[in-house]
BALOBA-1460 file (C-alpha; in Angstrom, 3 decimals):
// residues 156
<rec num="1" residu="x" x="48.207" y="-9.263" z="-19.231"/>
<rec num="2" residu="x" x="47.481" y="-6.506" z="-21.921"/>
<rec num="3" residu="x" x="46.350" y="-9.083" z="-24.615"/>
<rec num="4" residu="x" x="43.912" y="-10.461" z="-21.898"/>
<rec num="5" residu="x" x="42.509" y="-7.169" z="-21.107"/>
<rec num="6" residu="x" x="42.296" y="-6.078" z="-24.991"/>
<rec num="7" residu="x" x="40.368" y="-9.145" z="-25.358"/>
<rec num="8" residu="x" x="37.864" y="-8.351" z="-22.516"/>
<rec num="9" residu="x" x="37.687" y="-4.912" z="-23.820"/>
<rec num="10" residu="x" x="36.873" y="-5.957" z="-26.943"/>
<rec num="11" residu="x" x="34.371" y="-8.351" z="-26.294"/>
<rec num="12" residu="x" x="32.428" y="-5.992" z="-24.013"/>
<rec num="13" residu="x" x="34.396" y="-4.877" z="-20.996"/>
<rec num="14" residu="x" x="34.661" y="-6.381" z="-17.415"/>
<rec num="15" residu="x" x="30.879" y="-5.503" z="-16.687"/>
<rec num="16" residu="x" x="29.716" y="-7.902" z="-19.551"/>
<rec num="17" residu="x" x="32.629" y="-10.466" z="-18.312"/>
<rec num="18" residu="x" x="30.752" y="-10.557" z="-15.056"/>
<rec num="19" residu="x" x="27.606" y="-11.939" z="-16.372"/>
<rec num="20" residu="x" x="29.023" y="-13.882" z="-19.588"/>
<rec num="21" residu="x" x="32.275" y="-15.864" z="-19.818"/>
<rec num="22" residu="x" x="34.440" y="-15.065" z="-23.087"/>
<rec num="23" residu="x" x="35.162" y="-18.729" z="-25.126"/>
<rec num="24" residu="x" x="37.487" y="-18.091" z="-27.918"/>
<rec num="25" residu="x" x="38.836" y="-20.729" z="-30.299"/>
<rec num="26" residu="x" x="41.658" y="-20.429" z="-32.794"/>
<rec num="27" residu="x" x="42.628" y="-23.250" z="-35.338"/>
<rec num="28" residu="x" x="45.735" y="-25.373" z="-34.079"/>
<rec num="29" residu="x" x="45.442" y="-24.282" z="-30.406"/>
<rec num="30" residu="x" x="43.265" y="-25.312" z="-27.141"/>
<rec num="31" residu="x" x="40.292" y="-22.947" z="-26.396"/>
<rec num="32" residu="x" x="40.602" y="-19.780" z="-24.356"/>
<rec num="33" residu="x" x="37.966" y="-19.222" z="-21.856"/>
<rec num="34" residu="x" x="38.257" y="-15.887" z="-19.650"/>
<rec num="35" residu="x" x="35.769" y="-15.974" z="-16.583"/>
<rec num="36" residu="x" x="34.814" y="-13.569" z="-13.971"/>
<rec num="37" residu="x" x="34.549" y="-16.111" z="-10.959"/>
<rec num="38" residu="x" x="33.971" y="-13.673" z="-7.738"/>
<rec num="39" residu="x" x="35.882" y="-11.301" z="-5.399"/>
<rec num="40" residu="x" x="39.733" y="-11.559" z="-5.038"/>
<rec num="41" residu="x" x="41.554" y="-11.775" z="-1.881"/>
<rec num="42" residu="x" x="42.263" y="-8.061" z="-1.679"/>
<rec num="43" residu="x" x="38.898" y="-6.886" z="-3.024"/>
<rec num="44" residu="x" x="39.174" y="-6.877" z="-6.781"/>
<rec num="45" residu="x" x="37.794" y="-8.737" z="-9.432"/>
<rec num="46" residu="x" x="38.810" y="-12.681" z="-9.470"/>
<rec num="47" residu="x" x="39.308" y="-14.100" z="-13.106"/>
<rec num="48" residu="x" x="40.113" y="-17.545" z="-14.480"/>
<rec num="49" residu="x" x="41.989" y="-17.282" z="-17.509"/>
<rec num="50" residu="x" x="42.567" y="-20.982" z="-18.840"/>
<rec num="51" residu="x" x="43.312" y="-23.157" z="-21.877"/>
<rec num="52" residu="x" x="41.373" y="-26.632" z="-21.935"/>
<rec num="53" residu="x" x="40.774" y="-29.790" z="-23.377"/>
<rec num="54" residu="x" x="38.724" y="-32.984" z="-22.867"/>
<rec num="55" residu="x" x="40.243" y="-36.308" z="-21.695"/>
<rec num="56" residu="x" x="37.958" y="-39.415" z="-21.085"/>
<rec num="57" residu="x" x="35.079" y="-36.816" z="-20.586"/>
<rec num="58" residu="x" x="36.695" y="-34.660" z="-18.286"/>
<rec num="59" residu="x" x="37.501" y="-31.024" z="-18.597"/>
<rec num="60" residu="x" x="41.444" y="-30.508" z="-18.002"/>
<rec num="61" residu="x" x="42.936" y="-27.163" z="-17.432"/>
<rec num="62" residu="x" x="45.961" y="-26.427" z="-19.169"/>
<rec num="63" residu="x" x="46.560" y="-24.474" z="-17.744"/>
<rec num="64" residu="x" x="44.328" y="-22.310" z="-15.593"/>
<rec num="65" residu="x" x="45.747" y="-18.862" z="-14.314"/>
<rec num="66" residu="x" x="43.300" y="-17.195" z="-11.512"/>
<rec num="67" residu="x" x="44.215" y="-13.352" z="-11.234"/>
<rec num="68" residu="x" x="42.884" y="-10.562" z="-9.038"/>
<rec num="69" residu="x" x="42.044" y="-7.360" z="-11.129"/>
<rec num="70" residu="x" x="42.632" y="-4.326" z="-9.081"/>
<rec num="71" residu="x" x="41.097" y="-1.602" z="-11.895"/>
<rec num="72" residu="x" x="41.484" y="1.525" z="-9.976"/>
<rec num="73" residu="x" x="45.510" y="0.814" z="-10.118"/>
<rec num="74" residu="x" x="45.004" y="-1.632" z="-13.542"/>
<rec num="75" residu="x" x="47.072" y="-4.150" z="-11.615"/>
<rec num="76" residu="x" x="46.946" y="-7.785" z="-12.636"/>
<rec num="77" residu="x" x="47.909" y="-9.758" z="-9.697"/>
<rec num="78" residu="x" x="48.356" y="-13.899" z="-9.495"/>
<rec num="79" residu="x" x="46.574" y="-15.739" z="-7.001"/>
<rec num="80" residu="x" x="46.752" y="-19.298" z="-8.369"/>
<rec num="81" residu="x" x="47.770" y="-21.466" z="-11.075"/>
<rec num="82" residu="x" x="46.554" y="-24.987" z="-11.909"/>
<rec num="83" residu="x" x="47.594" y="-27.841" z="-14.752"/>
<rec num="84" residu="x" x="45.384" y="-30.667" z="-14.462"/>
<rec num="85" residu="x" x="47.727" y="-32.905" z="-16.507"/>
<rec num="86" residu="x" x="50.672" y="-32.831" z="-14.227"/>
<rec num="87" residu="x" x="48.769" y="-32.586" z="-11.120"/>
<rec num="88" residu="x" x="49.644" y="-28.935" z="-10.233"/>
<rec num="89" residu="x" x="47.941" y="-26.520" z="-8.107"/>
<rec num="90" residu="x" x="49.866" y="-23.414" z="-6.451"/>
<rec num="91" residu="x" x="48.534" y="-20.675" z="-4.582"/>
<rec num="92" residu="x" x="50.695" y="-17.501" z="-4.751"/>
<rec num="93" residu="x" x="48.029" y="-15.725" z="-2.482"/>
<rec num="94" residu="x" x="45.713" y="-16.896" z="0.178"/>
<rec num="95" residu="x" x="43.772" y="-15.791" z="3.283"/>
<rec num="96" residu="x" x="44.620" y="-17.448" z="6.615"/>
<rec num="97" residu="x" x="42.538" y="-16.469" z="9.262"/>
<rec num="98" residu="x" x="42.245" y="-12.942" z="8.605"/>
<rec num="99" residu="x" x="45.427" y="-12.379" z="7.513"/>
<rec num="100" residu="x" x="46.527" y="-12.190" z="3.477"/>
<rec num="101" residu="x" x="49.469" y="-14.386" z="2.801"/>
<rec num="102" residu="x" x="51.575" y="-13.951" z="-0.547"/>
<rec num="103" residu="x" x="54.151" y="-16.202" z="-1.523"/>
<rec num="104" residu="x" x="56.426" y="-13.856" z="-2.797"/>
<rec num="105" residu="x" x="58.337" y="-16.279" z="-5.031"/>
<rec num="106" residu="x" x="55.794" y="-18.226" z="-6.747"/>
<rec num="107" residu="x" x="53.971" y="-14.836" z="-7.139"/>
<rec num="108" residu="x" x="57.118" y="-13.496" z="-9.120"/>
<rec num="109" residu="x" x="57.289" y="-16.866" z="-10.939"/>
<rec num="110" residu="x" x="53.547" y="-16.451" z="-12.100"/>
<rec num="111" residu="x" x="53.811" y="-12.575" z="-12.876"/>
<rec num="112" residu="x" x="56.720" y="-13.822" z="-15.428"/>
<rec num="113" residu="x" x="54.529" y="-16.330" z="-16.856"/>
<rec num="114" residu="x" x="51.652" y="-14.124" z="-16.963"/>
<rec num="115" residu="x" x="53.739" y="-11.837" z="-19.429"/>
<rec num="116" residu="x" x="54.813" y="-14.596" z="-21.499"/>
<rec num="117" residu="x" x="51.598" y="-16.222" z="-21.715"/>
<rec num="118" residu="x" x="49.930" y="-12.882" z="-22.547"/>
<rec num="119" residu="x" x="52.523" y="-12.513" z="-25.802"/>
<rec num="120" residu="x" x="51.534" y="-16.007" z="-26.674"/>
<rec num="121" residu="x" x="48.101" y="-15.551" z="-26.786"/>
<rec num="122" residu="x" x="48.508" y="-12.606" z="-29.060"/>
<rec num="123" residu="x" x="50.782" y="-14.463" z="-31.548"/>
<rec num="124" residu="x" x="48.629" y="-17.379" z="-31.525"/>
<rec num="125" residu="x" x="45.521" y="-15.231" z="-32.965"/>
<rec num="126" residu="x" x="43.468" y="-14.960" z="-29.831"/>
<rec num="127" residu="x" x="43.493" y="-11.307" z="-30.074"/>
<rec num="128" residu="x" x="42.542" y="-11.003" z="-33.611"/>
<rec num="129" residu="x" x="39.796" y="-14.148" z="-33.028"/>
<rec num="130" residu="x" x="38.351" y="-11.582" z="-30.218"/>
<rec num="131" residu="x" x="37.858" y="-8.832" z="-32.769"/>
<rec num="132" residu="x" x="36.662" y="-10.821" z="-35.346"/>
<rec num="133" residu="x" x="34.110" y="-12.139" z="-32.833"/>
<rec num="134" residu="x" x="33.480" y="-8.561" z="-31.544"/>
<rec num="135" residu="x" x="32.774" y="-7.511" z="-35.642"/>
<rec num="136" residu="x" x="30.267" y="-10.606" z="-35.955"/>
<rec num="137" residu="x" x="28.456" y="-9.876" z="-32.574"/>
<rec num="138" residu="x" x="27.638" y="-6.010" z="-33.964"/>
<rec num="139" residu="x" x="29.953" y="-4.630" z="-31.426"/>
<rec num="140" residu="x" x="32.296" y="-1.894" z="-32.546"/>
<rec num="141" residu="x" x="36.032" y="-2.949" z="-31.562"/>
<rec num="142" residu="x" x="38.332" y="-0.109" z="-31.819"/>
<rec num="143" residu="x" x="40.831" y="-0.715" z="-34.700"/>
<rec num="144" residu="x" x="44.178" y="-2.617" z="-34.228"/>
<rec num="145" residu="x" x="46.761" y="-0.663" z="-32.400"/>
<rec num="146" residu="x" x="50.104" y="-0.217" z="-34.299"/>
<rec num="147" residu="x" x="51.879" y="2.275" z="-31.988"/>
<rec num="148" residu="x" x="51.305" y="4.968" z="-34.839"/>
<rec num="149" residu="x" x="48.428" y="7.576" z="-34.849"/>
<rec num="150" residu="x" x="46.531" y="7.171" z="-38.115"/>
<rec num="151" residu="x" x="44.335" y="9.995" z="-37.980"/>
<rec num="152" residu="x" x="43.836" y="12.374" z="-41.120"/>
<rec num="153" residu="x" x="45.850" y="15.661" z="-41.610"/>
<rec num="154" residu="x" x="43.520" y="18.135" z="-40.547"/>
<rec num="155" residu="x" x="42.278" y="19.939" z="-43.825"/>
<rec num="156" residu="x" x="42.681" y="23.929" z="-44.189"/>
């Protein structure tokens, strides 16, 4: 979820996210929320990443992906997936008694979804929306990454 990570970094990092959720809008797409929701089953940060809309006054998750971030290892691990309009709720990881249970096939499916969604969020303009919001709020985001080093040549 490199693009979600980039959005978080642009808007103040994990420390800020722990106190203030991220809400982004891009014309033509459902709003995106990223929120710290607690401690995950492995002791990492538990984040909710979701698109949503309102139906008959109810907030509908479309979808809501909960991930656990193990910061020391830079690992983003799927925990659950929910899509309200289809009545879907799936847990890839749970704690049963004192045992951590991972549904490996579902976890693998969700990891593939995470990568696809991450790419879509960038192509839909959410990373750029975060960059603009950071500039408007006075934060100094890093310049867009292009894979090239654009530092000037040293002068003699």
